[in-house]
C-alpha positions as CSV (number, residue, x, y, z in Angstrom):
1,M,70.8,115.0,121.4
2,K,73.7,112.7,122.1
3,K,75.4,113.2,125.5
4,F,79.1,113.4,125.1
5,D,81.5,112.1,127.8
6,F,84.9,113.9,128.0
7,N,86.0,112.4,131.3
8,N,89.5,111.0,131.2
9,K,89.7,111.5,127.4
10,R,92.9,112.6,125.6
11,F,93.0,114.6,122.4
12,A,95.6,115.7,119.9
13,V,95.5,118.3,117.1
14,I,95.1,117.0,113.5
15,E,94.8,120.4,111.8
16,N,95.6,123.9,113.0
17,S,95.7,127.4,111.5
18,D,99.2,128.8,111.0
19,N,98.7,131.3,113.8
20,G,97.8,128.6,116.3
21,E,100.2,127.6,119.1
22,V,99.7,123.9,119.6
23,N,101.2,121.2,117.4
24,T,101.0,117.4,117.0
25,Q,103.1,116.9,120.1
26,T,100.6,118.7,122.3
27,V,98.3,116.4,124.3
28,F,95.1,117.5,126.0
29,H,93.8,115.6,129.1
30,Y,90.1,116.2,129.6
31,Q,87.8,115.9,132.6
32,Q,84.1,116.4,133.0
33,K,81.6,117.0,135.8
34,G,78.1,117.6,134.3
35,N,78.3,120.4,131.8
36,L,81.7,121.6,133.2
37,V,84.6,120.3,131.0
38,T,88.2,121.1,131.8
39,A,91.5,120.1,130.3
40,D,95.2,120.4,131.0
41,Y,97.6,120.4,128.0
42,S,101.3,120.3,127.4
43,G,103.9,119.1,124.9
44,G,105.4,120.5,121.8
45,T,105.3,124.3,121.9
46,I,103.3,124.4,125.1
47,T,104.8,124.2,128.6
48,Y,101.4,124.1,130.3
49,G,97.9,125.1,129.3
50,K,94.4,124.9,130.8
51,I,90.9,124.9,129.3
52,I,87.6,125.5,131.0
53,A,84.4,124.9,129.0
54,D,80.6,124.8,129.2
55,L,79.1,121.8,127.3
56,K,75.8,122.7,125.6
57,D,74.3,120.1,123.3
58,D,77.0,119.4,120.6
59,R,79.1,122.5,121.4
60,L,81.8,123.4,123.9
61,H,82.1,127.1,124.8
62,M,85.8,127.4,125.8
63,L,88.3,129.7,127.5
64,Y,91.9,128.7,127.4
65,Q,95.3,129.9,128.6
66,C,98.8,128.7,128.2
67,L,102.5,129.3,128.8
68,T,104.6,128.5,125.7
69,V,108.1,127.1,125.6
70,D,109.2,130.6,124.7
71,N,107.7,131.9,128.0
72,E,104.8,133.7,126.4
73,L,101.5,133.8,128.3
74,K,98.6,133.5,125.9
75,A,94.8,133.3,126.3
76,G,91.8,132.9,124.0
77,K,88.3,131.7,123.5
78,A,86.8,129.2,121.2
79,L,83.5,127.5,120.2
80,A,84.0,123.8,119.5
81,K,81.6,121.7,117.5
82,I,81.5,118.1,118.7
83,R,81.1,115.1,116.4
84,L,81.6,111.4,116.6
85,T,83.7,109.7,114.0
86,E,82.7,106.4,112.4
87,N,84.7,104.5,115.0
88,G,83.1,106.3,117.9
89,K,85.9,108.7,118.7
90,I,85.2,112.4,119.6
91,K,86.3,115.0,117.0
92,L,86.3,118.7,117.9
93,T,86.3,121.5,115.4
94,L,87.3,124.8,117.1
95,D,86.7,128.3,115.8
96,W,89.1,130.2,118.1
97,E,90.3,133.7,118.8
98,W,93.3,135.0,120.8
99,L,92.5,137.5,123.5
100,D,95.2,140.0,122.8
101,E,95.6,143.3,121.0
102,E,95.5,141.6,117.6
103,N,92.5,139.2,118.3
104,A,93.8,136.9,115.6
105,K,91.3,134.1,114.7
106,G,91.8,130.5,113.4
107,R,90.4,127.0,113.2
108,S,91.7,123.8,114.7
109,E,90.6,120.2,114.6
110,Y,91.3,117.7,117.4
111,L,90.7,114.0,117.6
112,E,90.4,111.7,120.6
113,I,93.4,109.5,121.1
114,E,94.1,106.4,123.1
């Protein structure tokens, strides 16, 4: 199985469900130590957000939380499938769920950016 390196990588959303919070102006800055993957994110509709994830083979098991520009605190969980594009960039496909009274679910895709 290919070992993925998330250290010092940046990502942006390329597709998101309507009930998602992030948009194309949100940038994710990832770090990695072994199987521990973390990210800070901000921009667009997000004032600040944080991801903590466990890397297992070609999947990231994630928990995330953020403060939106509307001062809403939100949290969720996701399972991200990791793939490499033809030009060697990492692409993430997330099946996610908000951790609130509605437990709304969605799908997002993210691509590594320069």
